[in-house]
C-alpha positions, -999 to +999 in steps of 0.1 A: +880-803+561+852-821+568+840-796+594+843-765+567+823-787+542+795-794+568+796-753+577+792-746+542+766-769+534+745-754+565+748-722+553+736-734+519+704-746+535+699-718+557+704-693+525+677-717+505+654-712+533+659-675+534+653-674+499+619-696+500+610-677+529+617-637+513+599-657+481+569-664+502+568-631+518+569-614+487+540-636+470+519-627+500+529-591+499+518-591+461+488-611+470+476-585+496+484-555+476+462-572+447+433-579+471+436-542+487+438-527+453+407-550+439+388-543+472+392-507+467+383-508+431+351-525+441+342-499+466+345-471+443+327-488+418+299-498+443+298-460+452+297-449+414+269-475+409+250-465+440+252-430+435+234-428+402+209-450+418+202-427+446+203-399+421+178-418+397+158-427+431+158-389+438+147-380+402+124-404+403+107-395+434+105-359+418+090-374+393+070-394+411+058-364+433+045-343+403+019-371+393+008-369+428+003-331+429-013-335+397-038-361+410-043-336+442-050-307+416-073-330+397-091-339+426-095-305+435-106-297+401-132-322+402-143-312+436-148-277+421-161-289+391-189-308+410-194-277+432-198-256+401-222-283+387-243-284+414-247-246+421-258-246+382-282-274+389-296-253+419-298-219+400-319-241+368-343-256+397-346-221+409-351-203+373-377-233+365-395-230+394-397-193+394-409-194+357-435-223+367-447-197+395-449-171+370-468-193+346-493-204+375-497-170+382-509-160+348-531-188+340-548-183+373-552-146+364-566-157+331-588-181+349-598-155+371-608-132+343-627-160+321-646-164+355-658-131+362-667-127+325-692-156+330-670-182+308-678-160+278-653-164+251-635-133+244-627-124+208-601-095+203-614-069+175-596-040+161-596-009+182-609+025+178-576+041+171-573+053+207-538+056+218-547+048+254-563+017+242-541-017+250-566-040+235-603-041+224-624-074+226-663-085+224-681-119+229-709-136+215-717-150+249-727-117+264-763-117+270-789-089+283-786-088+320-824-085+327-847-057+335-875-046+361-885-018+335-912-020+314-928+001+286-907+027+268-874+028+283-856+060+291-820+061+300-810+075+334-778+087+345-791+094+381-768+075+404-788+050+426-817+048+398-832+014+387-815+021+353-783+029+365-784-003+384-791-020+357-764-003+338-737-010+363-746-050+361-742-048+325-710-031+328-695-053+354-706-081+331-685-072+302-655-060+323-654-095+342-657-078+374-674-085+408-703-057+406-700-056+446-661-043+443-664-025+411-658+011+409-676+034+382-650+063+371-673+075+347-707+067+330-722+087+301-743+084+271-730+066+242-739+088+214-776+073+215-806+069+240-801+032+238-764+031+243-741+038+273-702+041+282-688+031+313-651+035+327-647+012+357-620-007+377-620-035+403-616-010+434-583+007+431-569-015+407-550+003+381-565-019+352-593-001+338-618-010+314-641+011+290-673-008+285-701-002+258-732-015+265-767-011+247-804-014+257-825-043+244-862-041+249-875-061+275-843-077+281-825-049+295-785-038+292-763-060+273-723-055+271-712-050+235-672-040+233-649-035+258-615-017+258-586-023+280-570+012+289-534+018+294-541+044+320-573+055+338-583+085+318-610+093+342-593+091+377 
């Protein structure tokens, strides 16, 4: 009897140990399963969190790239604008320089004409109505050129005569041309014995003048009116 009781008691202990071991193993299995599940869920959550970030980063990169591109375009546009501005400034300087040179040339020509006319102040007057006349002018500063002749004056259109030479001098004075370079195309009577008209130019210069002169007793020939012609009608 005693032996059987002991065997039963040992079996109970063994069964109890088994039950405890099974319980512990079950608990461990549950813990491991929960741990694995939580670990997998965390990984997927992390992936889900990371992927949007990467997408966001990619999109952000694209967005960030666009301003960079715009900035490059802006820099290029600025360079083009600077280049255009510099080109315009150079053109403006060239135009101003050209205009200044033209003004200087015109002033030089006007000054030369004034010097040739003996600094006489010219006054533009109404013309005769001749269509070939560009402008007509006179001057109170014109004076007789002097004469070597004495006694009664007789106009002479003989080239090389004293009267011819003095008429030439008066015509040059009125036209503002150096007598040495003046070319007489025509010299004629002005409608009376004391007047004459000469058509002249400075050498072959196309600018031609018709000069009216009159005789002043004991003082010589004096220019009284000058017409600047459009074309040389005596060539």
